[in-house]
LUMGU-167194 format. One record per residue (C-alpha): residue number from 0; z, x, y; residue in one letter. Coordinates in pm, whole numbers, always signed. Example, Ala and Ser with C-alpha at 12.3 -4.5 7.8 and 13.67 -1.06 7.14 Angstrom:
# LUMGU-167194
   pos        w        u        v   code
     0     +780    +1230     -450      A
     1     +714    +1367     -106      S
END
This chain:
# LUMGU-167194
   pos        w        u        v   code
     0       +6       -4       +3      F
     1      -50     +115     +354      F
     2     +141      -14     +650      L
     3      +21     -118     +994      I
     4     +320     -149    +1232      E
     5     +284     -409    +1515      K
     6     +528     -385    +1799      C
     7     +541     -707    +2019      V
     8     +720     -675    +2347      T
     9     +755    -1003    +2543      M
    10     +679    -1011    +2920      M
    11    +1057    -1092    +2990      S
    12    +1159     -768    +2814      A
    13    +1005     -556    +3104      T
    14    +1340     -463    +3259      V
    15    +1507     -401    +2923      A
    16    +1208     -169    +2831      A
    17    +1264      +23    +3150      R
    18    +1631      +74    +3064      K
    19    +1545     +176    +2717      A
    20    +1296     +417    +2851      A
    21    +1570     +611    +3041      T
    22    +1710     +712    +2698      R
    23    +1374     +856    +2593      L
    24    +1269    +1222    +2670      P
    25    +1151    +1215    +3022      F
    26     +817    +1350    +2924      S
    27     +764    +1025    +2720      K
    28     +912     +773    +2945      Q
    29     +587     +652    +3109      W
    30     +469     +521    +2769      L
    31     +746     +276    +2734      S
    32     +732     +124    +3069      I
    33     +368     +147    +3169      R
    34     +299     -223    +3053      H
    35     +510     -521    +3012      S
    36     +326     -653    +2687      S
    37     +258     -440    +2381      T
    38     +110     -445    +2048      R
    39      +88     -127    +1829      A
    40     -222     -149    +1613      A
    41     -130     +163    +1412      S
    42      +81     +453    +1407      A
    43     -205     +672    +1528      S
    44     -327     +456    +1805      L
    45     -112     +229    +2012      T
    46     -263      -92    +2150      T
    47     -116     -224    +2471      V
    48     -203     -582    +2555      V
    49     -150     -669    +2915      G
    50     -313     -961    +3122      D
    51     -644     -781    +3146      E
    52     -648     -480    +2915      S
    53     -558     -330    +2597      R
    54     -430      +38    +2597      M
    55     -447     +275    +2315      H
    56     -229     +585    +2261      N
    57     -113     +794    +1970      G
    58     +258     +758    +2026      W
    59     +327     +413    +1869      A
    60     +678     +497    +1769      S
    61     +788     +546    +2144      L
    62     +671     +208    +2223      L
    63     +876      +66    +1938      A
    64    +1178     +184    +2113      I
    65    +1104       +9    +2442      A
    66    +1303     -309    +2351      A
    67    +1022     -421    +2098      A
    68    +1052     -654    +1817      T
    69     +862     -494    +1521      T
    70     +681     -686    +1263      V
    71     +544     -502     +953      T
    72     +226     -615     +776      T
    73     +181     -492     +436      V
    74     -209     -435     +344      I
    75     -263     -385      -14      G
    76     -569     -190     -155      T
    77     -708     -523     -305      T
    78     -743     -698      +22      T
    79    -1071     -859      +65      A
    80    -1287     -673     +348      A
    81    -1395     -913     +611      P
    82    -1755     -968     +636      T
    83    -1950     -857     +925      L
    84    -2004    -1221    +1026      A
    85    -1640    -1265    +1040      E
    86    -1581     -953    +1229      A
    87    -1838    -1081    +1483      K
    88    -1646    -1406    +1499      E
    89    -1321    -1207    +1585      D
    90    -1524    -1014    +1855      I
    91    -1640    -1336    +2014      E
    92    -1291    -1470    +2031      E
    93    -1171    -1143    +2200      E
    94    -1195    -1208    +2568      E
    95     -997     -899    +2676      E
    96    -1145     -571    +2766      S
    97    -1012     -247    +2606      T
    98     -864      +67    +2772      R
    99     -803     +363    +2571      I
   100     -580     +645    +2732      L
   101     -551     +992    +2588      N
   102     -196    +1142    +2514      W
   103     -179    +1352    +2811      S
   104     -264    +1065    +3041      G
   105     -557    +1268    +3190      T
   106     -845    +1062    +3078      H
   107     -902     +693    +2997      H
   108    -1189     +472    +2924      V
   109    -1248      +86    +2974      D
   110    -1475      -98    +2725      L
   111    -1611     -444    +2756      A
   112    -1513     -708    +2486      P
   113    -1673     -653    +2161      G
   114    -1752     -296    +2223      T
   115    -1426     -154    +2058      Y
   116    -1382     -159    +1673      H
   117    -1133      -82    +1410      E
   118    -1302     -134    +1062      P
   119    -1052     -194     +773      E
   120    -1268      -84     +477      T
   121    -1557     +175     +422      Q
   122    -1808     -119     +377      L
   123    -1701     -272     +690      E
   124    -1762      +58     +865      L
   125    -2104     +105     +708      E
   126    -2204     -237     +809      A
   127    -2078     -184    +1168      L
   128    -2279     +139    +1201      V
   129    -2586      -17    +1049      A
   130    -2566     -309    +1284      D
   131    -2510      -85    +1582      A
   132    -2826     +133    +1472      Y
   133    -3037     -169    +1474      R
   134    -2934     -293    +1807      K
   135    -2889      +60    +1965      G
   136    -2548      -21    +2058      Q
   137    -2307     +281    +2117      H
   138    -2050     +344    +1866      I
   139    -1859     +674    +1958      R
   140    -1598     +770    +1713      P
   141    -1232     +821    +1834      V
   142     -937     +964    +1647      G
   143     -567     +969    +1772      S
   144     -696    +1028    +2135      A
   145     -514    +1345    +2155      L
   146     -797    +1565    +2310      S
   147     -685    +1639    +2662      P
   148    -1053    +1615    +2790      N
   149    -1110    +1280    +2646      G
   150    -1406    +1419    +2425      L
   151    -1437    +1106    +2219      A
   152    -1436     +857    +2516      F
   153    -1744     +654    +2587      D
   154    -1752     +328    +2782      S
   155    -2052     +208    +2595      R
   156    -1878     +148    +2282      G
   157    -1628     +311    +2030      M
   158    -1471     +290    +1691      V
   159    -1159     +411    +1571      C
   160    -1067     +472    +1190      L
   161     -692     +431    +1207      S
   162     -709     +162     +927      N
   163     -911     +402     +692      L
   164     -618     +631     +618      D
   165     -608     +653     +245      K
   166     -520     +965      +37      I
   167     -808     +945     -201      V
   168     -734    +1228     -442      E
   169     -520    +1528     -481      I
   170     -671    +1776     -722      N
   171     -448    +2057     -826      K
   172     -699    +2216    -1043      D
   173     -945    +2257     -755      E
   174     -671    +2290     -496      M
   175     -828    +2038     -275      T
   176     -717    +1694     -105      V
   177     -968    +1438      -40      T
   178     -864    +1179     +238      V
   179    -1027     +910     +447      Q
   180    -1095    +1045     +791      A
   181     -836     +823     +965      G
   182     -555     +969     +783      A
   183     -323    +1154    +1021      R
   184     -245    +1530     +944      V
   185     +121    +1425     +893      S
   186      +41    +1164     +633      Q
   187     -173    +1422     +453      V
   188     +112    +1670     +447      L
   189     +361    +1381     +327      D
   190     +125    +1315      +38      A
   191      +86    +1677      -70      L
   192     +459    +1755      -44      R
   193     +550    +1594     -393      P
   194     +278    +1798     -543      H
   195     +416    +2128     -413      G
   196     +106    +2174     -204      L
   197      +37    +2198     +181      T
   198     -245    +2262     +427      L
   199     -342    +2633     +499      P
   200     -259    +2595     +861      N
   201     -191    +2352    +1142      L
   202     -236    +2307    +1514      A
   203      +75    +2281    +1724      S
   204     +111    +1908    +1642      I
   205      +32    +1690    +1334      A
   206      -73    +1361    +1457      E
   207     -442    +1411    +1468      Q
   208     -644    +1196    +1249      Q
   209     -826    +1430    +1003      I
   210    -1170    +1338    +1132      G
   211    -1085    +1469    +1485      G
   212     -877    +1758    +1350      F
   213    -1171    +1928    +1180      V
   214    -1452    +1783    +1425      S
   215    -1322    +1954    +1730      V
   216    -1233    +2296    +1558      G
   217     -864    +2263    +1588      A
   218     -685    +2579    +1496      H
   219     -341    +2745    +1431      G
   220     -246    +3105    +1443      T
   221     -294    +3405    +1201      G
   222     -516    +3698    +1218      A
   223     -649    +3622     +855      L
   224     -651    +3247     +888      I
   225     -979    +3073    +1014      P
   226     -982    +2756    +1227      P
   227     -927    +2440    +1047      C
   228    -1299    +2334    +1013      D
   229    -1322    +2616     +757      E
   230    -1087    +2425     +528      F
   231    -1341    +2153     +452      V
   232    -1531    +2170     +123      T
   233    -1699    +1829     +131      A
   234    -1747    +1536     +374      L
   235    -1904    +1201     +393      T
   236    -2062    +1076     +718      I
   237    -2179     +733     +809      V
   238    -2506     +783    +1008      T
   239    -2673     +552    +1254      P
   240    -2999     +641    +1110      S
   241    -3222     +561     +800      E
   242    -3017     +804     +609      N
   243    -2722     +576     +607      G
   244    -2426     +729     +418      V
   245    -2459    +1101     +369      V
   246    -2233    +1315     +121      K
   247    -2238    +1676     +219      M
   248    -2112    +2010      +73      T
   249    -2212    +2369     +146      E
   250    -2413    +2388     -183      A
   251    -2610    +2058     -102      T
   252    -2668    +2093     +270      H
   253    -2596    +2441     +410      G
   254    -2609    +2461     +778      Q
   255    -2627    +2080     +816      L
   256    -2286    +2078     +624      F
   257    -2146    +2347     +866      R
   258    -2282    +2152    +1171      L
   259    -2136    +1824    +1058      A
   260    -1798    +1950     +976      R
   261    -1733    +2074    +1337      L
   262    -1991    +1819    +1488      G
   263    -1803    +1676    +1763      L
   264    -1868    +1321    +1617      G
   265    -2223    +1346    +1721      G
   266    -2385    +1351    +1367      L
   267    -2223    +1082    +1198      G
   268    -1898     +909    +1173      I
   269    -1684    +1117     +934      L
   270    -1530     +865     +684      S
   271    -1409    +1096     +402      E
   272    -1307    +1477     +405      V
   273    -1208    +1709     +128      T
   274     -997    +2000     +231      L
   275     -864    +2313      +67      K
   276     -487    +2301       +5      V
   277     -239    +2589      -91      I
   278     +109    +2594     -267      P
   279     +387    +2466      -37      A
   280     +620    +2741      +83      H
   281     +897    +2807     +350      R
   282     +846    +3028     +639      L
   283    +1070    +3268     +803      V
   284    +1048    +3233    +1178      E
   285    +1143    +3503    +1409      Q
   286    +1162    +3467    +1792      T
   287    +1208    +3751    +2014      S
   288    +1129    +3875    +2384      V
   289     +928    +4184    +2451      L
   290     +832    +4337    +2783      S
   291     +459    +4320    +2858      R
   292     +413    +4690    +2776      S
   293     +601    +4656    +2444      E
   294     +394    +4349    +2358      A
   295      +69    +4548    +2431      K
   296     +187    +4848    +2229      K
   297     +303    +4646    +1929      Q
   298      +21    +4392    +1892      L
   299     -215    +4573    +1658      P
   300      +90    +4624    +1414      T
   301     +209    +4268    +1449      L
   302     -127    +4121    +1386      L
   303     -142    +4281    +1051      K
   304     +241    +4264     +964      R
   305     +285    +3890    +1002      H
   306      +89    +3590     +857      K
   307     +111    +3389    +1167      H
   308     +200    +3516    +1515      I
   309     +180    +3375    +1877      R
   310     +251    +3524    +2228      Y
   311     +389    +3317    +2504      M
   312     +353    +3501    +2823      W
   313     +569    +3410    +3122      I
   314     +386    +3449    +3457      P
   315     +588    +3645    +3731      Y
   316     +839    +3762    +3462      C
   317     +809    +4113    +3246      D
   318     +847    +3890    +2944      A
   319     +646    +3786    +2636      V
   320     +799    +3558    +2377      V
   321     +682    +3650    +2030      V
   322     +708    +3389    +1751      V
   323     +609    +3535    +1398      T
   324     +616    +3335    +1064      N
   325     +601    +3477     +719      D
   326     +634    +3341     +344      D
   327    +1005    +3379     +246      E
   328     +877    +3535      -81      N
   329     +646    +3787      +95      D
   330     +840    +3917     +390      L
   331     +725    +4243     +548      P
   332     +967    +4528     +498      L
   333     +986    +4590     +866      L
   334    +1010    +4219     +954      G
   335    +1306    +3996     +991      P
   336    +1587    +3956     +722      G
   337    +1819    +4153     +491      T
   338    +1679    +4449     +279      E
   339    +1751    +4434     -101      V
   340    +1654    +4582     -425      S
   341    +1335    +4398     -583      D
   342    +1456    +4472     -921      G
   343    +1160    +4716     -994      K
   344    +1293    +5026     -816      G
   345    +1167    +4900     -473      G
   346    +1292    +4709     -183      K
   347    +1205    +4366      -41      K
   348    +1336    +4143     +229      K
   349    +1528    +3815     +192      I
   350    +1702    +3577     +460      V
   351    +2065    +3516     +413      T
   352    +2289    +3259     +601      T
   353    +2416    +3544     +810      E
   354    +2054    +3623     +922      D
   355    +1995    +3277    +1036      I
   356    +2321    +3245    +1236      K
   357    +2227    +3230    +1601      P
   358    +2391    +3511    +1835      K
   359    +2437    +3256    +2106      F
   360    +2579    +2906    +2105      S
   361    +2340    +2615    +2220      T
   362    +2543    +2582    +2543      D
   363    +2482    +2944    +2599      E
   364    +2124    +2928    +2537      Q
   365    +2046    +2617    +2758      F
   366    +2289    +2735    +3045      K
   367    +2001    +2887    +3269      P
   368    +1810    +2564    +3241      L
   369    +2080    +2320    +3289      R
   370    +2221    +2511    +3585      D
   371    +1896    +2518    +3760      L
   372    +1843    +2163    +3717      L
   373    +2187    +2074    +3852      R
   374    +2117    +2298    +4146      K
   375    +1776    +2126    +4215      L
   376    +1932    +1777    +4196      L
   377    +2238    +1877    +4417      A
   378    +1980    +1993    +4674      N
   379    +1825    +1650    +4694      K
   380    +2169    +1463    +4646      N
   381    +2006    +1316    +4331      D
   382    +2282    +1172    +4104      T
   383    +2044     +986    +3858      S
   384    +2118    +1234    +3594      L
   385    +2478    +1295    +3481      D
   386    +2598    +1593    +3273      D
   387    +2577    +1395    +2936      D
   388    +2213    +1320    +3013      M
   389    +2142    +1674    +3102      I
   390    +2328    +1822    +2812      N
   391    +2145    +1578    +2577      G
   392    +1798    +1706    +2681      M
   393    +1605    +1956    +2460      G
   394    +1412    +2243    +2583      F
   395    +1081    +2073    +2660      G
   396    +1242    +1781    +2837      D
   397    +1457    +2020    +3057      L
   398    +1157    +2228    +3161      R
   399     +962    +1896    +3247      D
   400    +1243    +1760    +3451      V
   401    +1310    +2100    +3629      I
   402     +948    +2141    +3731      L
   403     +909    +1780    +3852      A
   404    +1233    +1801    +4048      S
   405    +1051    +2023    +4307      G
   406     +703    +2089    +4439      N
   407     +497    +2164    +4119      M
   408     +244    +2341    +4320      L
   409     +502    +2572    +4506      D
   410     +481    +2921    +4360      P
   411     +850    +2996    +4457      D
   412     +954    +2679    +4268      H
   413     +746    +2761    +3959      V
   414     +883    +3115    +3963      K
   415    +1243    +2988    +3972      R
   416    +1149    +2769    +3659      C
   417     +985    +3058    +3481      N
   418    +1278    +3283    +3534      K
   419    +1509    +3025    +3383      A
   420    +1286    +2987    +3088      E
   421    +1282    +3370    +3037      H
   422    +1656    +3365    +3037      A
   423    +1664    +3074    +2783      F
   424    +1438    +3275    +2547      W
   425    +1631    +3577    +2580      A
   426    +1932    +3398    +2406      K
   427    +1745    +3144    +2200      A
   428    +1565    +3413    +1979      G
   429    +1661    +3478    +1626      G
   430    +1559    +3381    +1273      I
   431    +1491    +3045    +1120      D
   432    +1370    +2913     +783      L
   433    +1205    +2595     +702      A
   434     +880    +2444     +530      P
   435     +560    +2560     +670      S
   436     +455    +2218     +794      D
   437     +770    +2220    +1022      Q
   438     +740    +2568    +1138      K
   439     +377    +2551    +1229      L
   440     +441    +2276    +1468      Q
   441     +616    +2313    +1801      F
   442     +710    +2142    +2123      D
   443     +431    +2137    +2357      C
   444     +620    +1976    +2644      G
   445     +536    +1669    +2818      G
   446     +205    +1548    +2966      Q
   447       -4    +1823    +3091      Q
   448     -342    +1973    +3170      W
   449     -469    +2219    +2915      V
   450     -753    +2471    +2942      Y
   451     -786    +2693    +2635      E
   452    -1055    +2954    +2567      V
   453    -1148    +3164    +2281      C
   454    -1309    +3513    +2270      F
   455    -1387    +3776    +2019      P
   456    -1117    +4055    +1970      S
   457    -1239    +4290    +1732      G
   458    -1163    +4278    +1368      T
   459     -852    +4255    +1165      Y
   460     -871    +4632    +1078      G
   461     -961    +4730    +1433      M
   462     -820    +4461    +1670      P
   463     -944    +4660    +1991      G
   464     -795    +4584    +2327      T
   465     -975    +4273    +2436      A
   466     -677    +4047    +2375      S
   467     -451    +4242    +2607      I
   468     -702    +4332    +2840      D
   469     -784    +3968    +2912      F
   470     -415    +3874    +2954      M
   471     -358    +4162    +3191      E
   472     -658    +4079    +3401      D
   473     -564    +3706    +3405      L
   474     -200    +3775    +3501      L
   475     -297    +4014    +3768      K
   476     -516    +3748    +3940      E
   477     -248    +3475    +3897      I
   478      +24    +3685    +4048      E
   479     -177    +3857    +4319      S
   480     -308    +3527    +4432      S
   481      +35    +3332    +4414      G
   482     -105    +3073    +4178      L
   483     +177    +2837    +4070      P
   484     +121    +2892    +3679      A
   485     +410    +2766    +3477      P
   486     +522    +2916    +3152      A
   487     +393    +2954    +2893      P
   488      +40    +3108    +2878      I
   489       -9    +3080    +2509      E
   490     -204    +3326    +2309      Q
   491     -290    +3283    +1940      R
   492     -525    +3441    +1692      W
   493     -763    +3332    +1424      S
   494    -1025    +3479    +1200      S
   495    -1377    +3362    +1249      G
   496    -1560    +3028    +1138      S
   497    -1908    +2997     +988      T
   498    -1937    +2665    +1173      S
   499    -2212    +2720    +1439      P
   500    -2036    +2515    +1703      L
   501    -1689    +2668    +1663      S
   502    -1571    +2877    +1965      P
   503    -1475    +3125    +1687      A
   504    -1820    +3119    +1522      S
   505    -1931    +3438    +1361      V
   506    -2296    +3353    +1406      G
   507    -2557    +3303    +1153      P
   508    -2493    +3522     +853      Q
   509    -2780    +3611     +595      V
   510    -2539    +3840     +416      N
   511    -2169    +3843     +479      E
   512    -2081    +4163     +661      S
   513    -1723    +4330     +696      Y
   514    -1714    +4234    +1068      D
   515    -1790    +3864     +991      S
   516    -1542    +3849     +713      K
   517    -1274    +4027     +915      N
   518    -1360    +3900    +1250      S
   519    -1071    +3841    +1490      L
   520    -1067    +3588    +1772      F
   521     -802    +3539    +2043      S
   522     -717    +3188    +2182      W
   523     -558    +3161    +2535      V
   524     -435    +2837    +2670      G
   525     -306    +2779    +3037      V
   526     -136    +2464    +3142      I
   527       -9    +2258    +3437      M
   528     +236    +1991    +3361      Y
   529     +225    +1650    +3511      L
   530     +529    +1433    +3640      P
   531     +640    +1141    +3463      S
   532     +604     +808    +3647      E
   533     +983     +818    +3748      D
   534     +890    +1118    +3948      F
   535     +550    +1019    +4060      D
   536     +536     +636    +4096      P
   537     +236     +647    +4308      T
   538      +37     +888    +4088      G
   539      -49    +1113    +4402      Y
   540     +127    +1413    +4262      R
   541      -67    +1387    +3929      R
   542     -363    +1365    +4144      Q
   543     -297    +1681    +4350      F
   544     -209    +1880    +4034      I
   545     -527    +1772    +3861      T
   546     -751    +1871    +4146      E
   547     -560    +2205    +4180      Y
   548     -570    +2275    +3791      F
   549     -960    +2209    +3787      K
   550    -1055    +2368    +4115      D
   551     -826    +2673    +4107      K
   552     -677    +2750    +3774      Y
   553     -954    +2658    +3532      C
   554    -1217    +2845    +3767      T
   555     -986    +3161    +3783      L
   556     -991    +3160    +3401      V
   557    -1361    +3142    +3374      R
   558    -1405    +3416    +3627      K
   559    -1172    +3643    +3448      V
   560    -1333    +3548    +3114      G
   561    -1695    +3625    +3209      E
   562    -1686    +3977    +3074      K
   563    -1510    +3871    +2759      Y
   564    -1767    +3607    +2627      D
   565    -1520    +3320    +2638      I
   566    -1582    +2974    +2517      M
   567    -1360    +2682    +2579      C
   568    -1193    +2474    +2305      H
   569    -1413    +2162    +2277      W
   570    -1108    +1940    +2301      A
   571    -1025    +2092    +2647      K
   572    -1372    +2153    +2789      L
   573    -1431    +1967    +3114      E
   574    -1786    +1933    +3243      V
   575    -1939    +1756    +3543      S
   576    -2289    +1671    +3656      D
   577    -2184    +1650    +4011      D
   578    -2325    +1978    +4169      P
   579    -2024    +1988    +4404      N
   580    -1767    +1983    +4139      D
   581    -1591    +2306    +4015      S
   582    -1711    +2213    +3656      N
   583    -2071    +2173    +3752      A
   584    -2196    +2479    +3580      E
   585    -1966    +2467    +3269      V
   586    -2220    +2278    +3052      A
   587    -2493    +2542    +3124      A
   588    -2251    +2825    +3036      S
   589    -2164    +2648    +2705      V
   590    -2538    +2643    +2629      R
   591    -2578    +3002    +2711      K
   592    -2288    +3090    +2505      H
   593    -2418    +2945    +2185      F
   594    -2777    +3032    +2254      G
   595    -3101    +2822    +2198      P
   596    -3106    +2856    +1829      S
   597    -2770    +2677    +1764      V
   598    -2826    +2407    +2042      V
   599    -3173    +2337    +1890      E
   600    -3026    +2326    +1534      A
   601    -2754    +2085    +1652      F
   602    -3020    +1857    +1840      N
   603    -3253    +1861    +1526      S
   604    -2956    +1735    +1323      A
   605    -2878    +1474    +1572      R
   606    -3250    +1359    +1575      D
   607    -3215    +1320    +1186      K
   608    -2883    +1151    +1180      Y
   609    -2850     +993    +1520      D
   610    -3186     +942    +1658      P
   611    -3083     +682    +1906      K
   612    -2807     +900    +2039      R
   613    -2545     +620    +1999      I
   614    -2263     +848    +1892      L
   615    -2290    +1066    +2196      S
   616    -2034    +1105    +2484      S
   617    -2063    +1241    +2833      S
   618    -1962    +1587    +2713      V
   619    -2227    +1604    +2435      I
   620    -2499    +1469    +2668      D
   621    -2437    +1711    +2941      Q
   622    -2414    +2014    +2710      V
   623    -2686    +1918    +2474      F
   624    -2903    +1672    +2654      D
   625    -2917    +1795    +3014      P
   626    -3109    +1600    +3246      K
END
């Protein structure tokens, strides 16, 4: 059985919802009080029904808290699928428009009645796509709406597979899992756990639908671990073409398969995906703080020593937070833990209770952040947060509120915040042990603008200096110009991908070479946080931050990245056809990065599988079909 949770909040509960929201993390409050009447259609996409629109967002559980009455409908696998005619009747009865909002609140799209669809079966999806093909009606696929740039949004028509979320097969012999594309990463992890299996890597969160997870080239970190599209061994797409339903593997379709698995939703609607899995394991995580010079010197060694590693650079501070993760049964001798005999005449590392014991108490760790927040509130005579509320906040919530309590574009205010964050990490470091699917997720903070780029950084054997050179150039520009850059600037690494459209693509390979097999790519993400509705009831602050981030910060990153051959993460790529916009030249730069052969190959595949371009979006149109 599969569950769809429907949260129904009555209009009269608006005040109660607002009160309930004050008990939520500040970064999430806006979700609970934004509308007075709600209905959650699924755990991966929230439907908000107001007088004029329905809003979708990937955090249904938060809405349930907002004074909602929850009704759970159980749908069995034998439930008869509605016919296309019945679906049309439902559409005709629907008089409300649909609004879809991405998680970070940076993009939304409004769709006319009858142009947003949530099929409940594979057959219904196939009928829907076939009908759209005949009519030339747009039907852009959307997952959990987590992409910061709203990559999946298109006002001409959309389809979400949140109801197609079955775990089809777990094959321990082949070490694969086959799922419907609407299944969330977290659901897949839960299904694998009883079998002692897990996914090879994760992005920072696990609420993506699998279709979106692979289609945009999500990635984790690890010098020998490729982006997540490389985990795909087979897929099924429903195409708006005479080809209909197409099943693909590397053996049957070659480059078309590699184009489709990271196809941006432009070659067909992914309905089923088979992914590689690995044995479940626990990771030993070590968090420490290095100076910039130490981080530079140690990087080549750390990349080879640790399975997973990420750097978090703190602008205006000589500090880099280093987070490493290693299998508890394969700890590096020079890594964290206690050295013991391996019983074979050698040594090995283990993690003991004493190793995990923190050096500083929670109060000592959080003191710099709490003290700064209290000072900022006192300066404004703001008594809305008492000590109990402040002491109950986690790290991400504290940082969000501290930043929002001052001018978020004031360099001096941001420097104070970054300094307090540095002091926090200096005492919050240490060792922890937990299952890999817990350790590879982390707190990203509240709503934010994100711009992440990827660039080649040598090979695993010879990392080169590009990773650090880029960061030194970027920080120099940030700090010399006084740009209000909040922490962290996150840096991760991956090996390459054979998907032609991957930012970490190793290019066409006739014969695999050492450089392609051991290629190393660095991913660097910059952010600017957005204030919650409580701190910005008019939305003006968000507007100013948005304009500054796009016009100043992103432009600066692109300028620094010119000599590093950077490519933006597809889910964070902002383009514009306005010649006066700061993003006006981005689409052309993407085409130049991939080159004519890849662009032509993708468009040729679109001609085959989406000849009427009804799966397209603004980003795809501007990059691959420029006017």
